[in-house]
C-alpha positions in Angstrom: -7.1 14.2 -6.6 -8.3 11.4 -4.2 -6.3 10.1 -1.3 -6.3 6.5 -0.3 -4.8 4.6 2.7 -3.4 1.1 2.5 -1.6 -1.4 4.7 1.0 -3.8 3.2 -0.5 -7.3 3.9 2.2 -9.4 2.2 5.1 -9.2 -0.1 5.6 -11.8 -2.8 8.8 -11.3 -4.9 8.4 -8.2 -7.0 4.8 -7.5 -5.8 3.0 -6.5 -2.7 -0.6 -7.1 -1.6 -2.2 -3.9 -0.2 -5.4 -3.7 1.8 -7.4 -0.5 1.8 -7.8 0.8 5.4 -10.0 3.8 4.8 -13.0 1.8 3.7 -14.5 -1.6 4.4 -13.7 -4.5 2.1 -11.8 -7.7 1.8 -10.2 -7.1 -1.6 -6.4 -6.9 -1.9 -4.7 -4.7 -4.5 -1.6 -6.3 -6.2 1.1 -3.5 -6.7 4.5 -3.8 -8.2 7.2 -3.1 -5.6 8.9 -0.7 -8.0 6.0 1.7 -7.5 6.3 1.5 -3.7 8.9 3.0 -1.3 11.8 0.6 -1.0 11.6 0.5 2.9 8.2 -1.2 3.0 7.7 -4.3 5.1 4.5 -6.3 6.0 2.4 -4.1 8.1 3.7 -0.8 6.7 1.0 1.9 6.3 0.9 3.8 3.1 -0.9 6.9 1.7 -1.6 7.0 -2.1 -2.0 10.5 -3.5 -1.1 12.1 -6.8 -0.1 8.7 -8.2 2.5 8.2 -5.5 2.8 5.9 -2.5 4.2 7.4 0.7 4.9 5.7 4.1 2.9 7.1 7.0 2.9 6.5 10.7 -0.3 5.1 12.0 
C-alpha cells in the first residue's frame, strides 16, 4: 500500500483542504473531517496509509 503525506491547509465546516507535501503540486484534496483525526488544526501534518489518516510530527 502507498503512503502519502499531507498538511491541513484550511478547515471549512465538515471538510478540510489537504495539500500533499511529499510531491510538488498546487492541487488541494477536499476530505470530510469525519475521516480525519478529531484533533486536526490548520497546519497539522498527516500521514495517509492503509486508508487511514494519522497525525505526525514534522
